[in-house]
Each structure stands twice: as C-alpha cells, then as structure tokens.
Backbone bond lengths (Angstrom), bond angles and torsions (degrees), N, CA, C in turn:
res aa  C-N    CA-C-N  psi(-1)  N-CA   C-N-CA  omega(-1)  CA-C   N-CA-C  phi
1 M - - - 1.456 - - 1.525 110.34 -
2 F 1.347 114.84 -44.96 1.462 119.40 -179.43 1.520 110.59 -62.63
3 T 1.319 117.25 -39.24 1.455 121.24 -179.23 1.516 110.29 -64.72
4 L 1.308 117.21 -38.06 1.454 121.24 178.99 1.527 110.88 -64.25
5 L 1.327 116.75 -45.84 1.463 120.26 178.10 1.513 111.63 -63.99
6 L 1.322 117.15 -39.86 1.449 120.88 178.96 1.517 110.49 -63.75
7 G 1.320 116.55 -41.17 1.464 120.62 179.66 1.514 111.97 -65.36
8 V 1.340 117.58 -39.93 1.463 121.37 179.54 1.530 110.10 -66.55
9 S 1.325 116.81 -43.01 1.463 118.91 -178.57 1.512 111.25 -68.31
10 L 1.328 118.31 -33.58 1.464 120.05 177.38 1.518 111.24 -69.48
11 S 1.315 116.98 -35.43 1.465 118.40 179.92 1.526 110.51 -67.26
12 Y 1.360 117.99 -34.33 1.459 120.11 176.25 1.518 110.53 -70.90
13 A 1.317 117.42 -36.22 1.454 120.69 -178.94 1.516 111.20 -66.87
14 Q 1.337 118.26 -29.64 1.449 121.30 -177.98 1.521 112.88 -90.73
15 A 1.328 117.87 -7.26 1.460 120.46 -178.20 1.526 109.09 -68.63
16 P 1.339 118.47 140.08 1.471 120.15 -179.35 1.531 110.49 -68.93
17 V 1.298 115.28 147.90 1.452 121.84 -179.91 1.513 108.15 -82.76
18 E 1.316 115.45 129.09 1.459 119.23 179.29 1.510 109.34 -79.52
19 Q 1.305 116.99 138.26 1.449 120.81 177.19 1.514 108.87 -104.98
20 L 1.328 113.79 140.19 1.448 118.51 177.95 1.523 108.97 -76.47
21 P 1.323 116.82 145.10 1.465 118.26 179.14 1.528 110.52 -68.16
22 V 1.298 116.45 142.67 1.459 122.47 -179.71 1.518 107.71 -107.41
23 E 1.346 114.16 128.91 1.463 117.91 177.78 1.511 109.14 -72.85
24 K 1.302 116.19 137.88 1.456 119.68 -179.19 1.524 111.48 -76.04
25 N 1.312 117.84 -26.86 1.465 120.94 -177.92 1.534 112.02 -102.27
26 A 1.320 118.05 18.04 1.465 121.15 -178.80 1.523 109.59 -70.95
27 P 1.347 116.98 145.10 1.463 119.46 179.06 1.535 110.44 -68.32
28 A 1.313 114.90 154.22 1.469 120.56 179.62 1.528 108.70 -65.99
29 P 1.317 117.90 150.96 1.462 120.14 178.63 1.530 110.58 -59.37
30 A 1.322 114.98 145.27 1.467 119.96 -177.59 1.527 109.61 -67.32
31 D 1.312 115.04 140.07 1.459 120.88 177.52 1.520 107.81 -82.27
32 N 1.315 117.62 126.96 1.464 121.66 -177.34 1.520 112.19 -69.22
33 K 1.317 117.59 -16.73 1.460 120.15 -176.53 1.521 112.56 -80.83
34 T 1.302 116.85 -23.88 1.464 118.99 -179.49 1.508 109.19 -99.29
35 K 1.308 115.66 136.41 1.464 120.46 179.93 1.517 108.99 -112.78
36 P 1.322 116.40 145.58 1.469 118.21 178.05 1.526 109.52 -67.77
37 P 1.317 117.27 154.02 1.465 118.87 179.61 1.518 110.59 -62.21
38 R 1.320 115.97 144.10 1.470 122.16 -177.52 1.525 109.50 -79.29
39 S 1.303 114.36 133.78 1.460 119.69 176.64 1.522 108.03 -112.52
40 D 1.315 117.13 179.43 1.464 120.96 -179.96 1.524 111.55 -65.49
41 K 1.304 117.28 -36.69 1.468 120.94 -179.97 1.524 108.17 -105.06
42 P 1.334 116.66 134.20 1.462 118.53 -179.50 1.521 111.22 -69.45
43 A 1.330 115.22 147.29 1.451 120.40 175.18 1.525 108.29 -69.06
44 L 1.305 116.15 166.56 1.460 119.85 -177.69 1.524 112.08 -62.99
45 D 1.338 117.21 -32.52 1.457 119.50 -177.70 1.528 112.58 -94.55
46 E 1.319 118.38 5.15 1.459 122.08 -178.46 1.527 109.84 -104.52
47 S 1.313 115.79 143.98 1.462 120.86 -179.76 1.523 110.37 -70.56
48 S 1.304 115.53 141.29 1.455 120.13 177.56 1.520 111.48 -98.82
49 S 1.336 117.59 9.04 1.463 120.00 -175.10 1.521 112.21 -65.31
50 R 1.335 117.34 -27.09 1.461 118.61 178.10 1.527 111.10 -68.32
51 D 1.315 116.45 -26.18 1.458 120.08 -179.38 1.524 112.28 -83.77
52 T 1.317 117.03 -14.59 1.463 120.09 -176.64 1.523 111.15 -121.65
53 E 1.328 117.74 42.14 1.456 120.54 179.15 1.525 109.48 -64.81
54 I 1.321 115.02 141.87 1.458 121.65 -177.66 1.512 108.65 -112.50
55 D 1.302 116.77 136.67 1.453 121.60 177.13 1.524 108.18 -76.95
56 I 1.341 116.82 115.78 1.459 120.71 -178.08 1.527 112.27 -107.08
57 S 1.299 117.51 11.70 1.464 119.31 178.38 1.526 109.35 -70.55
58 P 1.344 116.06 148.00 1.471 118.12 -178.31 1.515 111.24 -67.49
59 P 1.318 117.48 151.58 1.458 120.65 178.79 1.527 110.97 -65.16
60 A 1.310 116.27 157.64 1.465 121.37 178.61 1.521 109.48 -60.62
61 G 1.331 116.41 133.77 1.453 120.86 178.37 1.518 114.21 79.01
62 D 1.329 118.44 10.18 1.453 121.03 -176.26 1.522 111.99 -66.00
63 L 1.314 117.38 -38.27 1.461 120.32 -178.73 1.524 111.04 -65.50
64 K 1.331 117.36 -36.18 1.464 120.33 179.14 1.526 111.27 -71.44
65 E 1.327 116.28 -35.34 1.467 120.41 -178.49 1.524 112.38 -78.84
66 H 1.341 117.94 -26.64 1.469 122.80 -177.79 1.525 109.49 -131.63
67 P 1.325 118.16 69.24 1.460 119.10 -176.30 1.519 113.32 -69.38
68 G 1.297 119.26 -20.60 1.458 122.04 -178.98 1.510 113.63 -79.50
69 A 1.318 118.83 -1.41 1.453 120.95 -177.82 1.522 111.60 -68.36
70 E 1.318 118.50 -23.60 1.456 124.83 175.87 1.512 112.51 48.86
71 L 1.318 117.17 69.68 1.445 120.51 173.78 1.512 109.31 -68.41
72 D 1.307 116.54 148.64 1.453 122.04 178.82 1.519 108.71 -65.14
73 A 1.323 117.99 116.27 1.457 122.34 -174.76 1.525 111.85 -68.81
74 E 1.332 117.78 -28.75 1.455 120.32 -177.63 1.523 111.99 -81.24
75 S 1.290 118.08 -22.14 1.449 121.94 -177.00 1.522 110.40 -85.22
76 T 1.323 115.47 136.15 1.459 119.82 177.06 1.522 110.86 -95.77
77 S 1.327 117.47 -2.29 1.450 119.64 -177.07 1.522 112.80 -85.16
78 G 1.335 117.58 -9.21 1.453 120.36 179.97 1.510 113.07 77.95
79 E 1.338 117.96 19.32 1.457 121.17 -179.80 1.512 110.01 -84.47
80 F 1.321 115.61 152.34 1.447 120.96 176.52 1.526 109.51 -74.24
81 T 1.311 115.56 158.90 1.451 118.89 176.82 1.522 108.74 -67.77
82 P 1.324 117.01 151.08 1.460 119.13 -177.95 1.521 111.27 -68.51
83 W 1.304 117.37 143.66 1.462 122.92 177.66 1.515 107.01 -115.82
84 D 1.311 116.47 107.90 1.455 120.80 -179.79 1.526 108.64 -146.28
85 P 1.342 117.89 86.39 1.464 120.33 -176.22 1.526 113.52 -62.74
86 H 1.327 117.78 -26.82 1.464 119.60 178.90 1.529 110.57 -69.20
87 R 1.318 116.29 -43.16 1.469 119.43 177.28 1.519 110.53 -66.98
88 A 1.325 117.64 -34.80 1.465 120.77 177.18 1.520 110.10 -63.89
89 M 1.314 116.80 -43.91 1.460 120.95 179.61 1.533 110.68 -62.43
90 K 1.324 116.77 -40.69 1.461 120.85 178.99 1.528 110.12 -67.32
91 A 1.326 117.72 -39.06 1.463 120.95 178.42 1.532 110.54 -64.16
92 I 1.323 117.85 -38.20 1.466 121.31 176.43 1.525 109.91 -64.33
93 E 1.313 116.07 -42.14 1.465 121.21 179.32 1.537 110.82 -59.98
94 V 1.318 116.22 -44.87 1.467 120.39 179.37 1.530 109.87 -69.66
95 G 1.339 117.47 -36.63 1.459 120.65 175.67 1.519 111.69 -61.41
96 D 1.328 117.03 -39.22 1.466 120.99 175.92 1.529 111.06 -61.80
97 F 1.316 116.35 -40.10 1.468 121.75 177.71 1.531 109.88 -57.62
98 Y 1.339 116.16 -48.79 1.462 119.99 -178.89 1.530 111.78 -69.00
99 A 1.322 117.21 -37.68 1.463 120.60 -179.34 1.536 110.70 -63.89
100 K 1.318 117.71 -39.52 1.472 120.88 177.98 1.522 111.51 -63.07
101 R 1.313 116.80 -29.73 1.463 121.48 -179.64 1.537 111.76 -94.88
102 Q 1.309 116.09 11.09 1.460 125.08 178.32 1.535 112.62 57.83
103 N 1.316 116.94 28.93 1.458 122.07 172.16 1.528 106.27 -93.40
104 Y 1.328 115.42 78.44 1.464 121.09 -170.08 1.526 112.71 -68.61
105 G 1.318 117.77 -34.08 1.463 119.57 178.49 1.520 111.97 -60.50
106 A 1.339 116.17 -44.97 1.465 120.45 179.12 1.528 110.95 -68.64
107 A 1.342 116.39 -37.92 1.468 119.70 179.00 1.529 110.70 -64.88
108 I 1.328 116.93 -42.66 1.471 121.05 177.98 1.523 110.06 -59.49
109 S 1.314 115.55 -44.64 1.466 119.96 179.94 1.526 111.63 -59.79
110 R 1.332 117.07 -42.53 1.457 120.20 -178.45 1.519 112.28 -71.46
111 Y 1.329 117.97 -38.10 1.467 119.06 178.22 1.525 110.50 -67.21
112 R 1.316 117.19 -37.08 1.473 119.59 176.54 1.519 110.92 -67.41
113 E 1.322 115.97 -36.43 1.470 119.61 176.04 1.525 110.13 -62.55
114 A 1.321 116.80 -40.47 1.468 120.78 177.84 1.522 110.32 -60.91
115 L 1.330 116.76 -38.81 1.468 119.96 179.56 1.525 112.10 -72.10
116 E 1.314 118.19 -20.71 1.464 120.29 173.79 1.522 110.03 -71.59
117 F 1.331 116.26 -40.52 1.456 120.22 -177.57 1.521 112.61 -82.06
118 K 1.332 116.55 -24.79 1.464 120.13 178.49 1.524 107.88 -144.82
119 P 1.334 116.58 82.89 1.465 119.63 179.57 1.526 110.49 -58.62
120 R 1.297 114.98 148.92 1.464 122.65 179.41 1.528 112.09 64.60
121 D 1.320 118.06 30.77 1.456 121.65 173.55 1.521 106.95 -78.82
122 A 1.319 116.56 118.55 1.465 121.64 -173.47 1.526 111.71 -64.27
123 E 1.312 117.08 -44.75 1.467 120.23 -177.51 1.524 111.21 -63.48
124 A 1.322 117.13 -46.35 1.469 120.66 179.33 1.523 110.75 -63.56
125 T 1.328 117.18 -37.93 1.463 121.20 179.91 1.524 110.61 -64.55
126 F 1.331 117.32 -44.99 1.470 119.64 179.45 1.525 110.88 -65.63
127 K 1.323 116.37 -46.58 1.468 119.27 -177.18 1.522 111.48 -66.05
128 L 1.335 116.86 -33.18 1.456 120.30 174.35 1.525 109.93 -63.73
129 A 1.324 117.64 -43.10 1.466 121.28 178.23 1.519 110.59 -60.45
130 D 1.310 116.81 -43.17 1.455 121.65 -178.65 1.531 111.61 -61.14
131 V 1.341 117.46 -48.94 1.475 118.98 -178.52 1.523 111.58 -73.76
132 L 1.344 118.14 -28.58 1.462 119.30 174.83 1.526 110.23 -64.56
133 E 1.320 116.35 -40.32 1.465 119.71 177.74 1.528 110.48 -64.48
134 K 1.310 117.21 -43.43 1.464 120.84 179.89 1.522 112.17 -66.84
135 S 1.332 117.35 -29.48 1.464 120.36 -179.36 1.523 112.38 -85.51
136 G 1.344 117.29 -10.19 1.462 120.07 176.69 1.516 114.83 106.17
137 D 1.333 118.84 -3.51 1.460 121.17 177.50 1.528 107.98 -87.30
138 L 1.320 115.10 80.87 1.461 120.37 -172.93 1.520 113.04 -70.33
139 K 1.335 117.06 -36.48 1.467 119.53 179.08 1.539 110.20 -66.57
140 G 1.328 116.94 -43.06 1.464 120.68 176.75 1.518 111.68 -62.61
141 A 1.336 115.48 -38.12 1.463 119.34 177.86 1.522 110.59 -63.85
142 M 1.329 116.55 -43.51 1.468 121.16 179.60 1.530 110.40 -59.74
143 E 1.323 116.47 -46.27 1.472 120.30 -179.09 1.523 111.30 -61.92
144 N 1.329 117.18 -39.50 1.455 119.91 -178.49 1.518 112.63 -76.07
145 Y 1.339 117.93 -34.43 1.474 118.76 172.92 1.532 109.78 -61.26
146 Q 1.336 116.06 -44.40 1.464 119.70 178.06 1.529 110.69 -65.05
147 G 1.319 115.95 -37.85 1.464 120.33 177.69 1.513 112.35 -61.86
148 Y 1.323 116.07 -39.49 1.463 119.21 177.61 1.526 110.37 -61.78
149 L 1.338 116.01 -43.76 1.469 119.33 -178.50 1.521 112.06 -67.30
150 K 1.335 117.61 -26.68 1.469 119.64 174.90 1.526 110.67 -72.45
151 I 1.326 116.54 -33.85 1.463 120.50 -179.01 1.533 110.44 -76.76
152 L 1.343 116.35 -52.07 1.471 121.79 -177.65 1.530 109.40 -132.67
153 P 1.321 118.43 84.40 1.466 120.32 -177.14 1.530 113.76 -60.87
154 S 1.315 118.03 -26.41 1.466 120.87 179.34 1.520 111.12 -118.96
155 G 1.320 117.53 26.18 1.460 121.52 -176.08 1.520 113.28 -74.24
156 P 1.318 116.23 179.52 1.462 120.50 -176.70 1.531 114.07 -64.45
157 Y 1.305 118.43 -23.90 1.465 121.55 179.75 1.529 111.77 -105.70
158 A 1.326 118.38 12.99 1.468 121.62 -176.61 1.525 111.68 -63.75
159 A 1.309 117.30 -45.17 1.474 120.30 -179.24 1.524 110.66 -64.15
160 Q 1.331 116.28 -41.68 1.462 119.82 178.84 1.527 111.06 -66.59
161 S 1.329 116.87 -36.23 1.468 120.25 177.77 1.515 110.76 -65.58
162 K 1.324 116.54 -41.73 1.467 120.27 179.81 1.530 110.92 -65.17
163 T 1.326 117.11 -41.80 1.468 118.66 177.64 1.528 110.83 -68.50
164 G 1.327 117.70 -33.78 1.466 121.16 175.67 1.516 111.37 -64.06
165 I 1.335 116.84 -42.55 1.471 121.15 177.75 1.526 109.80 -63.26
166 A 1.335 117.18 -44.12 1.469 120.73 179.35 1.526 110.57 -63.15
167 R 1.326 116.84 -42.07 1.461 121.59 179.08 1.523 110.94 -62.05
168 L 1.334 116.47 -42.09 1.468 120.19 -179.60 1.526 111.51 -71.81
169 K 1.316 117.68 -34.73 1.468 120.77 176.23 1.525 110.29 -64.78
170 D 1.344 117.55 -36.83 1.461 121.14 176.41 1.527 111.11 -63.14
171 K 1.325 117.09 -27.99 1.465 121.56 178.00 1.524 111.36 -85.99
172 G 1.332 117.16 -0.38 1.458 121.16 177.87 1.515 115.14 88.87
173 V 1.302 117.24 14.10 1.467 121.11 -179.70 1.519 108.78 -85.69
174 T 1.304 115.04 129.18 1.463 120.45 173.32 1.510 107.21 -120.64
175 G 1.273 116.41 145.94 1.459 120.04 179.07 1.497 109.80 -173.70
176 S 1.281 115.26 148.38 1.458 120.39 175.27 1.505 107.87 -148.48
177 L 1.290 114.43 154.19 1.470 119.02 179.33 1.502 110.77 -71.69
178 T 1.296 115.69 143.05 1.472 119.92 177.68 1.511 109.01 -89.55
179 G 1.317 116.07 -172.95 1.455 123.93 -169.98 1.506 117.94 -50.97
180 N 1.330 119.88 -26.11 1.465 117.78 -174.14 1.522 113.53 -84.78
181 N 1.347 118.39 -6.12 1.464 122.56 177.38 1.513 113.50 58.06
182 Q 1.284 118.75 17.01 1.459 120.96 -179.58 1.525 108.85 -123.05
183 P 1.312 118.20 112.99 1.468 119.76 176.97 1.516 110.18 -67.05
184 K 1.292 115.87 145.88 1.474 121.44 178.63 1.504 110.06 -118.19
C-alpha cells in the first residue's frame, strides 16, 4: 500500500507544470507606488474609513464629571493609562530585588512603574513608601504611607504604614495626599 502511494506521489511530482497563456497586449502590472486620483466616492478596492472619521475627543466637562478616570497627564493624546496587572506584579518583583540589595533608586523606579500599570496597587504603594523613607525622601514616604492606608485601611501593611507615619511625624514631616488620591 505504501509503495503504491509513494509511486502516485512521485508521478505527480514529476508531472510538468502547466503555464497559463499570457496575452501579448495585456496592460503592464500596476505600480504600487502610484495611486489613482481620489474621487468623492471611494473605489471598490479603496478604504472608506477616511470618509467616516469619528470624533473621539471627550465630551465637554467630562473630566469634572468623571474625575476618577485618571487620564495620563503626560500624554497629549487623551489616552488612558495602561492597565496591565501582570507587568505591575513583575515590576514589584524586580523592585523587591533592588530593595534587598539597597539599590533604592532602581527600586523606586520599579515601584513607580508598577503604579503606572496598576494605579492604586496597595503593595507597590507601601513598598514605594518604604524605599522612599530609606532613600531620604521623607515627604514622599509620608504621602505613600497615607496612600496605602487610603487604599487598604486594614491591609497586611496597615500597621507598618501607621508606625511609618508616626515615625515620620516624630521627625517633623507633614504631608497629605492632594486631590488625585494617587501617590506618586
């Protein structure tokens, strides 16, 4: 049986390829670099998306009506901040690596990156406060300890946040979160 199938497949492999006849007066293939002139109605092969553009700008007063939407302040495109809890978790993991090695600058950067991908992440907020305090940014540490307590008032790091706030108050640090409720 196998020999029969092998013989049939070899006979097809050796068969000559038929060529289609080519017209001698056929037009040259279209050059992809040149486009036909645009008319009012799109051609069948042309996209009509340019004719149906949609206004995606936010409505007037949208920021006042939905202050929790947290648009990315640095972006001029009006896009929301990215939401990626997996990347946030990985950034926290790498921040922990740097914090254990007392590389506080790198740890701060990673915890802030985690908060970009998952704003109001309690663990990243607490750990950011901890390394900010160790690096000497006491006001930033105070804001993030308070931020953690706003997110999870009875969370696993609540007692440590409260003692951190008390410790910083003893050093004369005052701080409170401003209107956006998000520590930076």
